[in-house]
C-alpha positions as CSV (number, residue, x, y, z in Angstrom):
1,M,21.4,8.9,62.8
2,S,20.9,8.9,66.6
3,Y,18.5,11.9,66.3
4,L,16.0,9.8,64.5
5,K,15.6,7.2,67.3
6,H,12.4,7.2,69.1
7,R,12.6,8.8,72.5
8,P,9.8,7.7,75.0
9,G,7.4,10.5,75.7
10,T,7.8,12.4,72.5
11,G,5.2,10.3,70.3
12,V,1.9,11.3,68.9
13,A,0.1,9.1,71.7
14,S,2.1,11.0,74.5
15,F,1.0,14.3,73.0
16,S,-2.6,13.3,72.8
17,K,-2.5,12.4,76.5
18,R,-1.0,15.8,77.3
19,L,-4.0,17.3,75.4
20,A,-6.6,15.4,77.2
21,P,-6.9,17.4,80.2
22,L,-7.1,20.6,78.0
23,K,-10.0,19.1,75.9
24,S,-11.8,18.0,79.1
25,G,-11.5,21.5,80.6
26,L,-12.8,23.1,77.3
27,S,-15.7,20.7,77.4
28,R,-16.6,21.7,80.9
29,L,-16.1,25.4,79.9
30,H,-18.5,24.9,76.8
31,A,-21.2,23.2,79.0
32,A,-21.0,26.0,81.6
33,L,-21.4,28.7,79.0
34,V,-24.4,26.9,77.4
35,L,-25.9,26.7,80.7
36,L,-25.2,30.2,81.6
37,G,-26.7,31.6,78.4
38,F,-29.8,29.4,78.7
39,T,-30.3,30.8,82.4
40,L,-29.8,34.4,81.2
41,L,-32.4,34.0,78.2
42,S,-34.9,32.3,80.7
43,A,-34.6,35.0,83.1
44,G,-35.5,37.8,80.5
45,C,-38.8,35.7,79.7
46,R,-42.1,36.6,81.2
47,Y,-44.8,33.9,82.0
48,P,-48.2,35.5,82.5
49,V,-49.5,32.2,83.5
50,L,-47.2,32.2,86.5
51,D,-48.0,35.8,87.3
52,P,-51.5,36.0,87.8
53,G,-53.6,39.2,87.9
54,G,-56.9,37.6,89.3
55,P,-58.4,34.9,91.5
56,I,-59.0,32.6,88.4
57,A,-55.5,32.8,87.1
58,A,-54.2,32.5,90.6
59,K,-56.0,29.0,91.1
60,E,-54.9,27.9,87.6
61,K,-51.4,28.7,88.6
62,Q,-51.8,26.6,91.9
63,L,-53.2,23.8,89.8
64,I,-50.3,24.0,87.4
65,L,-47.7,23.8,90.4
66,I,-49.4,21.1,92.2
67,S,-49.5,18.8,89.1
68,T,-46.0,19.6,88.1
69,A,-44.8,18.7,91.7
70,L,-46.8,15.4,91.6
71,M,-45.2,14.4,88.4
72,M,-41.9,15.4,89.6
73,L,-42.3,12.6,92.4
74,V,-41.9,10.1,89.5
75,V,-39.5,12.0,87.1
76,M,-36.7,13.3,89.5
77,P,-36.1,9.8,91.3
78,V,-36.0,8.3,87.6
79,I,-33.3,11.0,86.8
80,I,-31.5,10.8,89.9
81,L,-31.1,7.0,89.9
82,T,-30.1,6.9,86.3
83,L,-27.3,9.2,86.7
84,F,-26.4,7.2,90.2
85,F,-26.3,3.8,88.4
86,A,-24.4,5.3,85.5
87,F,-21.7,6.5,87.9
88,W,-21.8,3.6,90.5
89,Y,-21.6,0.9,88.0
90,R,-18.7,2.4,85.9
91,A,-16.0,0.1,84.9
92,S,-13.3,1.7,87.1
93,N,-15.4,1.2,90.3
94,T,-14.2,-1.9,91.9
95,R,-16.7,-1.4,95.0
96,A,-19.7,-2.0,92.7
97,H,-20.9,-5.6,92.9
98,A,-22.7,-7.1,89.8
99,M,-25.7,-9.3,90.0
100,P,-26.2,-11.2,86.9
101,N,-28.8,-13.6,88.1
102,W,-31.0,-11.1,89.7
103,A,-34.5,-10.9,88.2
104,H,-37.3,-9.7,90.6
105,S,-37.9,-7.7,93.8
106,N,-41.4,-7.4,95.3
107,A,-40.3,-4.3,97.1
108,I,-39.5,-2.6,93.8
109,E,-42.6,-3.8,92.1
110,V,-44.8,-2.3,95.0
111,V,-43.0,1.1,94.5
112,V,-43.1,1.3,90.9
113,W,-46.9,0.3,90.9
114,T,-48.3,2.1,94.2
115,V,-46.7,5.5,93.6
116,P,-47.8,6.1,90.0
117,L,-51.2,4.8,91.0
118,L,-51.4,7.3,93.9
119,I,-50.4,10.0,91.7
120,V,-53.1,9.1,88.9
121,I,-55.8,9.0,91.6
122,T,-54.6,12.6,93.0
123,L,-54.4,14.1,89.6
124,G,-57.8,12.8,88.6
125,W,-59.3,14.2,91.9
126,L,-57.7,17.6,91.1
127,A,-58.8,17.6,87.6
128,W,-62.4,16.8,88.7
129,T,-62.7,19.3,91.6
130,T,-60.8,22.3,89.7
131,T,-63.0,21.7,86.5
132,H,-66.2,22.4,88.4
133,A,-64.7,25.1,90.7
134,L,-63.1,26.8,87.6
135,D,-66.0,26.4,85.3
136,P,-65.8,29.5,82.8
137,Y,-69.6,29.4,82.7
138,R,-70.1,29.9,86.2
139,P,-71.0,33.3,87.1
140,L,-68.7,35.3,89.6
141,E,-71.0,37.2,92.0
142,E,-69.0,36.7,95.3
143,N,-68.2,40.4,95.8
144,G,-71.6,41.8,95.3
145,K,-70.7,43.9,92.4
146,K,-72.7,44.0,89.2
147,T,-71.2,42.0,86.4
148,L,-69.9,43.8,83.2
149,E,-71.0,42.1,80.2
150,I,-68.8,42.2,77.1
151,D,-69.3,40.5,73.7
152,V,-66.4,39.0,71.8
153,V,-66.1,38.5,68.0
154,A,-63.2,36.9,66.5
155,L,-62.4,38.2,62.9
156,D,-59.6,37.8,60.3
157,W,-57.3,38.7,62.3
158,K,-58.5,40.8,65.0
159,W,-60.8,40.9,68.1
160,L,-63.9,42.9,68.2
161,F,-65.4,43.8,71.7
162,V,-68.9,45.1,72.2
163,Y,-70.3,46.5,75.4
164,P,-74.1,46.2,75.1
165,E,-75.0,48.3,78.1
166,Q,-72.6,51.1,77.3
167,N,-73.4,50.9,73.5
168,I,-69.7,51.1,72.4
169,A,-67.3,48.8,70.7
170,S,-63.5,48.5,70.4
171,V,-61.2,46.5,68.3
172,N,-58.0,44.8,69.7
173,E,-58.5,46.6,73.1
174,V,-60.8,45.6,76.0
175,A,-61.1,47.5,79.4
176,F,-63.0,46.5,82.6
177,P,-62.5,47.8,86.2
178,I,-60.7,45.7,88.8
179,D,-62.5,43.6,91.6
180,R,-65.6,43.6,89.3
181,P,-66.8,40.4,87.6
182,V,-66.6,40.4,83.8
183,H,-68.6,38.1,81.8
184,F,-67.5,37.4,78.1
185,E,-70.0,36.1,75.6
186,I,-67.8,34.9,72.5
187,T,-68.4,33.7,68.9
188,S,-66.6,34.0,65.7
189,D,-67.4,35.5,62.1
190,T,-64.6,33.3,60.6
191,V,-62.8,30.1,61.4
192,M,-62.3,28.8,64.9
193,N,-60.1,30.8,67.3
194,S,-59.3,30.7,70.9
195,F,-59.5,33.6,73.2
196,F,-57.0,33.9,75.8
197,I,-55.9,36.3,78.3
198,P,-53.0,34.2,80.2
199,G,-52.6,36.5,83.2
200,L,-56.5,36.6,84.1
201,A,-58.2,33.5,83.0
202,G,-58.0,30.3,80.7
203,Q,-58.7,30.1,77.1
204,M,-62.1,29.6,75.5
205,Y,-62.8,28.8,71.9
206,A,-64.7,31.0,69.6
207,M,-66.8,29.3,66.9
208,A,-69.1,30.4,64.3
209,G,-72.8,29.8,64.8
210,M,-72.0,29.2,68.7
211,R,-71.7,31.1,71.8
212,T,-69.2,30.2,74.5
213,E,-68.7,32.1,77.8
214,L,-65.8,33.1,80.0
215,S,-65.8,34.7,83.4
216,L,-62.9,36.6,85.2
217,I,-62.0,39.2,87.8
218,A,-58.9,41.2,87.8
219,S,-57.5,41.9,91.4
220,K,-54.9,44.3,90.2
221,P,-54.6,47.0,87.7
222,G,-52.4,46.8,84.7
223,T,-52.4,45.9,81.0
224,F,-52.6,42.2,80.2
225,G,-51.7,40.8,76.9
226,G,-54.5,38.6,75.1
227,L,-54.1,36.5,72.2
228,S,-55.6,33.8,69.9
229,A,-54.4,30.4,71.1
230,N,-55.8,28.6,68.0
231,Y,-54.1,28.9,64.6
232,S,-56.2,30.8,62.2
233,G,-54.4,31.6,59.2
234,A,-51.7,34.1,57.9
235,G,-52.3,36.7,60.2
236,F,-52.7,34.4,63.3
237,S,-49.3,35.9,64.9
238,G,-50.7,39.4,65.0
239,M,-54.0,38.6,66.4
240,R,-53.2,40.1,69.8
241,F,-54.9,42.6,72.1
242,N,-54.5,44.7,75.3
243,A,-56.9,43.9,78.3
244,L,-56.9,47.0,80.5
245,A,-57.6,46.4,84.1
246,T,-58.3,49.8,85.6
247,S,-60.0,51.7,88.5
248,E,-63.8,52.4,88.2
249,D,-63.0,56.0,87.3
250,D,-60.4,55.0,84.7
251,F,-63.0,52.7,83.2
252,E,-65.6,55.5,83.1
253,A,-63.1,57.9,81.5
254,W,-62.1,55.0,78.9
255,T,-65.8,54.4,78.0
256,R,-66.3,58.2,77.4
257,K,-63.0,58.4,75.2
258,V,-64.7,55.6,73.1
259,A,-68.2,56.9,73.1
260,A,-66.7,60.2,71.8
261,A,-65.2,58.5,68.6
262,G,-68.4,59.2,66.7
263,R,-67.8,56.2,64.3
264,P,-71.0,53.9,64.5
265,L,-70.8,50.2,64.0
266,D,-73.1,50.0,61.2
267,E,-73.5,47.4,58.5
268,A,-71.0,49.2,56.3
269,A,-68.5,49.8,59.0
270,Y,-68.8,46.1,60.1
271,G,-68.6,44.9,56.4
272,E,-65.0,47.0,56.1
273,L,-64.0,45.6,59.6
274,A,-64.7,42.1,58.9
275,K,-62.3,42.1,56.0
276,K,-58.9,40.1,56.1
277,R,-56.4,42.3,57.6
278,E,-53.1,41.5,59.5
279,N,-51.9,43.6,62.6
280,S,-55.0,45.7,62.8
281,P,-54.8,48.8,65.0
282,V,-57.1,49.8,67.8
283,V,-60.4,51.3,66.5
284,Y,-63.3,52.6,68.7
285,Y,-66.9,52.5,67.7
286,A,-69.9,54.4,69.0
287,P,-72.8,53.5,68.9
288,G,-71.5,49.8,69.1
289,N,-74.4,47.7,67.9
290,P,-75.4,45.6,70.9
291,G,-77.2,43.0,69.1
292,L,-74.2,42.0,66.8
293,L,-73.3,38.8,68.7
294,M,-76.9,37.2,68.3
295,S,-77.0,38.2,64.7
296,L,-73.8,36.4,63.9
297,I,-74.8,33.4,65.7
298,N,-78.1,33.2,63.8
299,K,-76.6,34.0,60.6
300,Y,-74.4,30.7,60.8
301,R,-77.3,28.7,62.1
302,H,-79.3,29.1,58.8
303,T,-76.6,29.4,56.4
304,P,-73.2,27.7,55.9
305,P,-69.9,29.7,56.6
306,P,-68.9,32.3,53.9
307,D,-66.6,31.6,51.1
308,G,-66.5,27.7,52.1
309,A,-63.9,28.2,54.6
310,G,-61.3,25.5,54.7
311,E,-62.5,24.0,51.4
312,T,-61.1,23.7,48.0
313,P,-63.3,25.1,45.1
314,S,-63.8,21.7,43.8
315,E,-65.3,20.6,47.4
316,Q,-67.6,23.8,47.4
317,T,-69.0,22.9,43.9
318,S,-69.5,19.2,44.7
319,Q,-71.4,20.2,47.8
320,T,-73.6,22.6,46.3
321,T,-74.7,21.1,43.0
322,P,-78.6,20.9,42.6
323,D,-79.8,17.4,41.8
324,Q,-82.5,16.8,39.2
325,S,-85.1,17.5,41.6
326,G,-83.9,21.2,42.1
327,Q,-82.7,20.3,45.6
328,V,-79.2,21.0,46.8
329,E,-77.0,18.0,47.4
330,H,-74.9,17.9,50.6
């Protein structure tokens, strides 16, 4: 029965040792493939915030990069030192010297308190100065051109743009000339939304009964994606629009095209437009009802939001029940 005798190097443990290098190689290959896939996916993405189309967005990009770089002054050393300590103080490294009685270092205390303090002070200074420099309510008149006024109304789930001077309106499409200041006055005829064109300016909230403002300038022609950056219901994901930055001649041609639509934005047309509808197409109106923005703001200043938005039927009933004197309880 000599063939049943154990021969060194042929057991299960020996076989596992032979497989160890193969497993290690497969793990490295898997990690490399994951990293390659992530890199390819990231390369196919576009980040409008990091590809500004105007001076406001360019300053916001600069602020993002500076803030990120300052925070990396803390994050990167921590990551690098963590990896270094894990490698240097591994069990097989005989050159590493343990210091079981070490408890305090004045030099380390100075570094871990001074560096973050300086970063926080710098970030606070940046936040203060850029908050005033990039104030969305500040008019942009530095190039001497007349400001284009556009009223914006957030609806379910679409954006209405009204041009008071041109007496036209459009849905889910807004156009303006490059190198000309644009001033948006924004409100909502539904729940709160957030008006956002990432490639041109920061976001601004749209709220019923209130008027907010946003100013921007486009420095290059192109089509910039706009969206709502605040969840507003089932059709929120389709609440997008195109912002067309064009030459003066192309803008005039666009306004003539809208004016030729021959569909007035009267009470009946607006009532139909205000109905809840997902993924609404581009629609043009002429005349465009220049006084619509203020009428919507005044409506909510004197009456509560329609349909008790955000409330259950029981809450609506309890808040509008007349008392014995005939007055409404709130």
